[in-house]
N, C-alpha and C positions, 0 to 999 in steps of 0.2 A: 504494500500500500504506500503510495506516495504522499508526501506532506504538501498538499496543494493548498496554499494560503489564498484566501479570497477577501477582498475589501468588503467590509460589512458596515462601516460607518465613516463618514467624513465630517469634520467640523473645524472650527477655528479656535477652540479653547482646549488647551492641553489638559486642564483639570477634568473636563467633562469626559474626555477619552479615557483618562486614567480611572475615573469612577466607573465607567462602563466596563472597562477591562476587569476590574475587581468584581463587579456585579456578575459578569459572565463566569469568572472563576468560581464564584460562590455556587454557580449552577453547573459546575463541572466542565466548562468550556475554556479551552486554551485559546489565548489571543495575544497579540502584541500591538503596541502603538508605534507608529512611524511618524516622527515630527518632520514635516516638510516646510515648516515656516522659516522665513529669513530671520536670522538671529538678531539683527539690528532693528528691523522695521516691523517685525511681527505680522507680515502678510504671508499667505500660503495656507496650506491645509494640514490638519492633523488627521491621520488615517488610522483606523483600527482594523486589523486583519484577524481572521479566524480560519480554521481548517475547513475544507470544503464539506466534509461530512457534518459539521456543526453549523453550517451557514444558516439554514432555515430556522433552527432553534435559536441561534444568536440573533437573527433579524427579529424574530418574534419577541424575544426578551427585551431587546433594545426598544422596540415600539411600545411594549408594555411599561417599561421603565420611564419613557418620556411622557407617557400619558398619565 
């Protein structure tokens, strides 16, 4: 089985992505945050990735968390 990582969330606040990462971990889903923001001007995206087999569950949990 390959470790295929899929983008599950994009935002502009690092703390939100870190909270979502911990929330997913609490539900048994591995994920990682990739910070693509410029370090000086803080523009760009913060991305959260999860394994392909966890994508649907992660997407559901993120939507549930945000509502």
